[in-house]
C-alpha positions as MATLAB code, in Angstrom:
seq = 'MARKHKLRKFAEILSFPNVYECYNVQEPVLVGVGMQETDLKGRWKMQHFHNDHPITLELACGGGEYTVALARQFPGRNFIGVDVKGNRIWKGAKQALEERIGNAAFLRTRIEIIDRFFAPGEVDEIWITFPDPFPRPSKENRRLSSAFFLEKYRLILKPGGLVHLKHDDPDFYRFTLDTIAADPRCTLLYHDDDIYAKPLPFPELAIQTLYEKMHLEAGKTIKYVRFSI';
ca = [
       0.000    0.000    0.000;
       2.822    2.439    0.893;
       4.529    1.699   -2.414;
       1.293    2.376   -4.281;
       0.937    5.774   -2.586;
       4.554    6.626   -3.426;
       4.072    5.706   -7.083;
       0.913    7.812   -7.203;
       2.850   10.800   -5.886;
       5.620   10.264   -8.441;
       3.027   10.205  -11.221;
       1.132   13.232   -9.921;
       4.228   15.352   -9.429;
       4.938   15.137  -13.169;
       1.931   17.409  -13.703;
       3.010   20.029  -11.130;
       4.147   23.289  -12.795;
       6.160   24.242   -9.697;
       8.404   21.139   -9.640;
      11.561   20.402  -11.636;
      13.522   17.152  -11.450;
      16.910   15.741  -12.370;
      17.048   11.976  -12.760;
      20.659   11.455  -13.829;
      23.480   12.831  -11.689;
      26.103   11.810  -14.249;
      24.354   13.699  -17.067;
      22.198   16.227  -15.216;
      19.253   17.488  -17.235;
      16.297   19.299  -15.718;
      12.757   18.269  -16.619;
       9.461   19.934  -15.793;
       5.812   19.197  -16.521;
       5.365   16.046  -18.577;
       9.103   15.263  -18.452;
       9.851   18.135  -20.809;
      13.514   19.157  -20.723;
      14.144   22.716  -19.588;
      17.169   24.865  -18.770;
      16.534   27.331  -15.953;
      20.139   28.088  -15.038;
      20.317   31.872  -14.837;
      16.649   32.081  -15.840;
      14.668   31.097  -12.742;
      13.318   34.613  -12.149;
      12.374   35.259  -15.760;
      11.138   31.845  -16.908;
       9.590   30.371  -13.782;
       8.733   33.137  -11.301;
       8.186   35.874  -13.896;
       9.575   38.559  -11.603;
      12.907   39.986  -10.499;
      12.669   39.103   -6.799;
      15.613   37.590   -4.886;
      15.872   33.791   -4.682;
      16.273   31.755   -1.505;
      16.950   28.002   -1.496;
      15.938   25.600    1.253;
      18.270   22.609    1.060;
      17.130   19.158    2.210;
      13.639   20.657    2.376;
      11.821   17.379    3.059;
       8.082   18.003    2.849;
       8.671   21.657    2.060;
       7.008   23.118    5.162;
       9.712   25.756    5.606;
       9.789   26.647    1.911;
       6.031   27.178    1.752;
       5.907   29.078    5.047;
       8.763   31.376    4.004;
       6.998   32.052    0.694;
       3.833   32.997    2.566;
       5.734   35.241    4.975;
       7.814   36.996    2.305;
       5.720   37.447   -0.864;
       8.370   39.750   -2.312;
      10.932   36.927   -2.480;
      11.152   33.654   -4.400;
      11.775   30.341   -2.621;
      12.934   26.992   -4.005;
      12.913   23.844   -1.876;
      15.558   21.290   -2.841;
      15.461   17.604   -1.928;
      16.416   14.304   -3.539;
      13.136   12.578   -2.578;
      10.218   13.265   -4.895;
       7.624   11.807   -2.538;
       8.723   14.356    0.097;
       8.618   17.324   -2.269;
       5.107   16.310   -3.407;
       3.553   17.524   -0.154;
       4.938   21.074   -0.222;
       4.478   21.454   -3.970;
       0.840   20.366   -3.787;
       0.179   22.707   -0.878;
       1.733   25.645   -2.725;
      -0.440   24.943   -5.765;
      -3.614   24.582   -3.716;
      -2.926   27.852   -1.882;
      -1.764   29.560   -5.081;
       1.593   30.451   -3.605;
       3.369   31.400   -6.806;
       6.695   32.321   -5.212;
       7.411   28.745   -4.047;
       8.932   26.116   -6.327;
      10.720   22.808   -5.837;
      13.767   21.134   -7.318;
      14.421   17.416   -7.004;
      18.134   16.747   -7.272;
      21.235   15.901   -5.282;
      22.709   18.961   -3.582;
      26.212   17.929   -4.695;
      25.325   19.133   -8.212;
      23.314   22.216   -7.215;
      25.630   24.458   -9.240;
      24.455   22.753  -12.455;
      21.050   24.416  -12.097;
      21.872   27.948  -10.891;
      24.135   30.594  -12.376;
      26.820   32.432  -10.366;
      25.146   35.004   -8.111;
      21.632   33.812   -8.979;
      20.850   32.840   -5.365;
      20.643   35.383   -2.538;
      20.231   33.146    0.515;
      20.340   29.487    1.539;
      18.461   27.821    4.390;
      19.593   24.464    5.798;
      16.836   23.107    8.015;
      17.299   19.879   10.000;
      19.277   17.825    7.459;
      20.904   14.503    8.257;
      23.831   15.476   10.569;
      25.962   12.481    9.454;
      27.487   12.049   12.924;
      30.305    9.686   11.874;
      33.594   11.563   11.308;
      34.150    9.554    8.129;
      31.090   11.225    6.609;
      31.676   14.816    7.673;
      32.026   15.945    4.041;
      28.378   14.991    3.548;
      27.264   17.483    6.190;
      25.586   20.405    4.446;
      27.682   22.948    6.355;
      31.019   21.267    5.525;
      33.767   23.042    3.612;
      32.915   20.882    0.593;
      29.371   22.226    0.418;
      30.347   25.811    1.232;
      32.408   25.766   -1.957;
      29.327   24.556   -3.856;
      27.249   27.375   -2.398;
      29.845   29.970   -3.404;
      29.333   28.962   -7.016;
      25.686   30.107   -6.959;
      25.371   32.670   -4.143;
      25.751   36.364   -4.735;
      28.845   37.912   -3.071;
      28.227   38.054    0.668;
      25.165   35.814    0.334;
      23.642   34.503    3.550;
      23.490   30.935    4.795;
      21.133   29.956    7.633;
      21.346   26.729    9.623;
      18.580   25.566   11.952;
      19.127   22.262   13.763;
      18.771   20.355   17.022;
      22.050   18.424   16.985;
      24.718   20.052   19.224;
      27.624   18.344   17.446;
      26.414   19.513   14.038;
      25.980   23.028   15.461;
      29.561   23.065   16.813;
      30.885   21.553   13.588;
      29.258   24.388   11.631;
      30.761   27.037   13.897;
      34.198   25.398   13.590;
      33.886   25.280    9.788;
      33.012   28.972    9.675;
      35.902   29.878   11.982;
      38.347   27.938    9.794;
      37.276   29.709    6.601;
      38.554   33.316    6.314;
      35.940   34.048    3.643;
      33.093   33.323    6.063;
      31.641   35.900    8.440;
      29.666   34.667   11.429;
      26.721   37.038   11.872;
      24.669   35.378   14.602;
      24.415   32.105   16.473;
      22.353   30.766   19.370;
      22.266   27.278   20.887;
      18.704   27.672   22.257;
      16.615   30.063   20.178;
      13.387   29.613   22.131;
      14.941   30.503   25.489;
      14.471   34.178   24.620;
      12.498   36.310   22.140;
      13.275   35.273   18.585;
      15.651   37.710   16.841;
      14.212   36.969   13.384;
      10.515   36.270   12.695;
      11.183   33.474   10.196;
      12.664   31.365   13.019;
       9.143   30.879   14.362;
       8.414   28.537   11.441;
       8.600   24.930   12.624;
       8.983   21.833   10.477;
       7.593   18.435   11.390;
      11.028   17.329   12.547;
      11.523   20.429   14.654;
       8.239   19.866   16.462;
       9.289   16.286   17.167;
      12.650   17.454   18.529;
      10.973   20.023   20.786;
       8.549   17.422   22.115;
      11.560   15.244   22.915;
      13.027   18.080   25.011;
      15.787   19.073   22.602;
      16.884   22.683   22.103;
      16.950   24.301   18.664;
      20.124   25.962   17.424;
      20.540   28.613   14.742;
      23.533   29.967   12.825;
      23.545   32.860   10.341;
      26.684   33.574    8.327;
      27.841   34.974    5.002;
      30.257   33.286    2.640;
];
């Protein structure tokens, strides 16, 4: 039954005008509605959003709750949720369509090749919300705040572009701060290891994903880091 639901979502998502997918990492090509090939690199504002508003990515967006909520909160900005799982993206994409939230879109791909789909300086900000922390030292390069990924982000972010990290894992939080400190091109702008212990400094931090709510119910504290690269 679960497999049937997943296949239904995969089929339905092919008709969503706010979803783009890449099926081959070795030869990355972007497809949209009806599996039609499209090239949006450097053209997201003009060809998809039809405006000139700044673009923010949410990486490892899961069900897209943060992407959709940010798009609601900031109608003068464009938001793109990125995840490798199409059945996760389906939820946020469907919600955005039903609510007619035109400034939210979704991209299914591996984040390792994110620079294949955005031009230099095309992205203004990046949000990283509760990704897999990959706790084993042997997999630290897979952490989305590692030096490896910061170099990927520099290929698409505008100069001085912002990166936001929101997470519950204290080791991942410290790893991120250490990575920033070791990179002279990074500037740490704000960090807090328990954002709800005091009034929130930024209104968008009030948005909570499914995973965040689960972490809070389990008694964990939520950490936040804001930096430029």
